[in-house]
C-alpha positions as CSV (number, residue, x, y, z in Angstrom):
1,X,-35.0,53.4,-48.8
2,X,-34.0,54.7,-45.3
3,X,-36.8,56.1,-43.3
4,X,-36.7,57.9,-39.8
5,X,-39.9,58.8,-37.8
6,X,-39.7,60.9,-34.7
7,X,-42.8,60.8,-32.6
8,X,-43.2,60.5,-28.7
9,X,-46.3,58.3,-29.1
10,X,-45.4,54.5,-29.5
11,X,-48.8,53.7,-30.8
12,X,-48.5,56.3,-33.6
13,X,-45.1,55.0,-34.6
14,X,-46.4,51.5,-34.7
15,X,-49.5,52.7,-36.9
16,X,-47.0,54.4,-39.3
17,X,-44.6,51.4,-39.4
18,X,-47.5,48.8,-40.2
19,X,-49.0,51.0,-43.0
20,X,-45.6,51.9,-44.6
21,X,-44.4,48.4,-44.5
22,X,-47.5,47.1,-46.3
23,X,-47.2,49.8,-48.9
24,X,-43.5,49.3,-49.6
25,X,-43.7,45.6,-49.9
26,X,-46.4,45.9,-52.4
27,X,-44.2,48.4,-54.3
28,X,-41.4,45.9,-54.4
29,X,-39.0,47.6,-51.8
30,X,-38.4,44.8,-49.4
31,X,-34.9,46.1,-48.3
32,X,-36.0,49.5,-46.7
33,X,-35.1,50.3,-43.2
34,X,-37.2,52.4,-40.7
35,X,-35.6,53.9,-37.6
36,X,-37.7,55.3,-34.8
37,X,-37.0,58.2,-32.5
38,X,-39.1,59.4,-29.4
39,X,-37.3,62.8,-29.3
40,X,-35.5,65.0,-31.8
41,X,-32.0,65.3,-30.3
42,X,-30.9,61.6,-31.0
43,X,-32.2,62.1,-34.5
44,X,-30.1,65.4,-35.0
45,X,-27.0,63.8,-33.4
46,X,-27.3,60.6,-35.7
47,X,-27.7,62.6,-38.9
48,X,-24.8,64.9,-37.8
49,X,-22.7,61.8,-37.4
50,X,-23.2,60.8,-40.9
51,X,-26.5,58.7,-40.8
52,X,-28.5,59.2,-43.9
53,X,-32.3,59.1,-44.2
54,X,-34.2,59.4,-47.6
55,X,-37.2,60.8,-45.6
56,X,-37.6,62.1,-42.0
57,X,-41.1,62.1,-40.6
58,X,-41.6,64.4,-37.6
59,X,-44.4,65.1,-35.3
60,X,-44.7,68.8,-34.5
61,X,-45.4,68.6,-30.9
62,X,-42.9,66.3,-29.0
63,X,-42.0,66.2,-25.3
64,X,-40.2,69.4,-24.4
65,X,-39.4,69.8,-28.2
66,X,-40.9,71.2,-31.2
67,X,-40.7,69.2,-34.4
68,X,-40.2,72.3,-36.6
69,X,-37.3,73.3,-34.6
70,X,-35.8,69.9,-34.9
71,X,-36.3,70.1,-38.7
72,X,-34.6,73.5,-38.8
73,X,-31.6,72.1,-37.0
74,X,-31.4,69.3,-39.5
75,X,-31.3,71.7,-42.2
76,X,-28.8,73.9,-40.5
77,X,-26.6,70.9,-40.2
78,X,-26.8,70.3,-44.0
79,X,-29.5,67.5,-44.2
80,X,-31.1,68.1,-47.6
81,X,-33.3,65.0,-47.7
82,X,-37.1,64.9,-47.6
83,X,-38.9,66.1,-44.4
84,X,-42.5,65.5,-43.8
85,X,-44.6,66.6,-40.8
86,X,-47.2,64.1,-39.5
87,X,-49.1,65.8,-36.7
88,X,-52.4,66.4,-35.0
89,X,-52.1,70.1,-35.1
90,X,-53.0,72.2,-38.1
91,X,-52.0,75.7,-36.8
92,X,-48.3,75.1,-37.4
93,X,-48.4,74.5,-41.1
94,X,-47.2,77.9,-42.1
95,X,-44.3,77.8,-39.7
96,X,-43.3,74.4,-41.3
97,X,-42.9,75.9,-44.6
98,X,-39.6,77.4,-43.6
99,X,-37.8,73.9,-43.8
100,X,-39.4,73.0,-47.3
101,X,-41.2,69.9,-46.2
102,X,-42.6,67.6,-48.9
103,X,-45.9,67.3,-46.9
104,X,-47.8,68.4,-43.9
105,X,-50.2,65.5,-42.9
106,X,-52.9,65.8,-40.3
107,X,-53.3,62.7,-38.1
108,X,-56.5,61.0,-38.4
109,X,-56.9,62.1,-42.0
110,X,-53.8,60.5,-43.6
111,X,-55.7,58.4,-46.4
112,X,-53.3,58.3,-49.3
113,X,-51.3,61.3,-48.2
114,X,-48.8,59.2,-46.2
115,X,-48.3,56.9,-49.2
116,X,-47.9,59.7,-51.6
117,X,-45.0,61.1,-49.4
118,X,-43.3,57.7,-49.5
119,X,-44.0,57.2,-53.2
120,X,-42.5,60.7,-53.9
121,X,-39.4,59.8,-52.0
122,X,-39.2,56.5,-53.9
123,X,-39.2,58.5,-57.2
124,X,-36.4,60.7,-55.8
125,X,-34.3,57.6,-54.9
126,X,-34.9,56.4,-58.5
127,X,-32.7,59.3,-59.7
128,X,-29.9,58.4,-57.2
129,X,-26.5,57.3,-58.4
130,X,-23.9,54.7,-57.6
131,X,-20.4,56.1,-56.9
132,X,-17.7,54.1,-58.6
133,X,-14.3,54.6,-57.0
134,X,-11.1,54.0,-58.9
135,X,-7.5,54.7,-58.1
136,X,-7.5,58.3,-59.5
137,X,-11.1,59.3,-59.9
138,X,-14.7,59.1,-58.7
139,X,-17.6,58.5,-61.2
140,X,-21.3,58.8,-60.5
141,X,-23.6,56.7,-62.5
142,X,-27.4,57.2,-62.0
143,X,-29.2,54.1,-61.1
144,X,-31.7,54.4,-64.1
145,X,-28.5,54.4,-66.4
146,X,-27.2,51.0,-65.0
147,X,-28.2,47.9,-66.9
148,X,-26.5,45.4,-65.0
149,X,-23.5,44.9,-62.7
150,X,-20.8,42.2,-63.0
151,X,-18.2,40.8,-60.9
152,X,-15.1,39.5,-62.5
153,X,-11.5,38.8,-61.5
154,X,-11.9,40.8,-58.2
155,X,-13.3,43.8,-60.2
156,X,-16.9,45.2,-60.5
157,X,-18.1,46.0,-64.2
158,X,-20.9,48.4,-64.3
159,X,-22.6,48.0,-67.6
160,X,-24.5,51.2,-68.5
161,X,-27.5,51.6,-70.9
162,X,-25.5,53.8,-73.2
163,X,-23.0,51.0,-73.8
164,X,-20.2,52.4,-71.5
165,X,-18.7,50.1,-69.0
166,X,-17.1,51.4,-65.7
167,X,-14.6,49.2,-63.9
168,X,-13.6,49.4,-60.1
169,X,-11.9,47.1,-57.8
170,X,-14.3,45.4,-55.2
171,X,-17.1,42.8,-54.9
172,X,-20.8,42.8,-55.5
173,X,-21.4,42.6,-51.8
174,X,-19.6,45.9,-51.4
175,X,-22.2,47.6,-53.5
176,X,-25.3,45.6,-53.2
177,X,-26.4,47.4,-49.9
178,X,-26.3,50.8,-51.7
179,X,-28.7,49.8,-54.4
180,X,-32.5,50.1,-54.3
181,X,-35.5,47.7,-55.0
182,X,-35.0,47.8,-58.8
183,X,-31.9,45.7,-58.5
184,X,-31.8,42.0,-58.2
185,X,-29.0,39.6,-57.4
186,X,-29.7,36.9,-59.9
187,X,-26.4,35.2,-59.8
188,X,-23.3,35.0,-57.8
189,X,-21.5,37.3,-60.2
190,X,-24.4,39.5,-61.5
191,X,-26.9,42.1,-60.4
192,X,-29.6,43.3,-62.9
193,X,-31.6,46.3,-63.1
194,X,-35.1,44.8,-63.5
195,X,-36.3,47.9,-65.4
196,X,-33.8,46.9,-68.1
197,X,-34.8,43.3,-68.6
198,X,-36.5,42.5,-72.0
199,X,-37.2,38.8,-71.5
200,X,-36.8,36.1,-68.6
201,X,-36.4,32.4,-69.3
202,X,-33.4,30.4,-67.9
203,X,-31.4,33.7,-68.2
204,X,-32.3,37.3,-68.5
205,X,-32.1,39.1,-71.8
206,X,-31.4,42.8,-71.3
207,X,-32.9,45.5,-73.6
208,X,-29.5,45.9,-75.1
209,X,-29.4,42.3,-76.2
210,X,-26.8,41.2,-73.5
211,X,-27.5,37.9,-71.8
212,X,-27.2,37.8,-67.8
213,X,-27.3,34.3,-66.3
214,X,-29.7,33.2,-63.5
215,X,-28.6,31.1,-60.6
216,X,-30.2,27.8,-61.7
217,X,-30.9,26.2,-58.4
218,X,-33.0,29.4,-57.5
219,X,-34.2,30.1,-61.0
220,X,-38.0,29.9,-60.2
221,X,-37.6,32.1,-57.2
222,X,-35.6,34.7,-59.1
223,X,-38.0,34.7,-61.9
224,X,-40.8,35.2,-59.4
225,X,-39.1,38.0,-57.7
226,X,-38.9,39.7,-61.2
227,X,-42.5,38.8,-62.1
228,X,-43.7,40.5,-58.7
229,X,-41.6,43.6,-59.4
230,X,-43.0,44.3,-62.7
231,X,-46.6,43.6,-61.6
232,X,-46.3,45.9,-58.7
233,X,-45.2,48.7,-61.1
234,X,-47.6,48.2,-63.8
């Protein structure tokens, strides 16, 4: 998950970072990134230059800027990810509706609202897809349809839950940064979707019946990562 927060108060940013970090780690997403901005223009410029964020959290009142106008510019530039407002001001809520935010949260009364926004975004991410590039075509495979990914003879083999296998040139390290917290690198040549694991021993047995090896020198650590993942989502 990639998060951006734009707030001109460093203490508020630190508060947000601490609470979101604790929440995401409990949910099993240890690979998230959180970038901070004290003003809107650098955020607008970064996204215009191709930087992607799954969620942008904006204060409404910034130094010499209005967070709603920042959000409008992001939408105008084509950003279609999640936007949430986190502010001390209640009176802008109807103006904020123009940019279709996922939430409008009042500072000081966050309670579970902040976490619900992040959880909602996590669920959106769970519907994301991996783009498989081949010589003459592109193919998109939703994460939830990927059972495991294998590296063989300088090619990537994406094994899907439906039994189809997609092949592309490349290495696991090329696609690993594009995957989310449900995927585990369990072996030099394998990445598994932990949602598709049926049994864990000295290897993973997938729901399909396929066997995926575990790196033996780190077997206990890998099994523990899987155990923590399923416990966090039970």
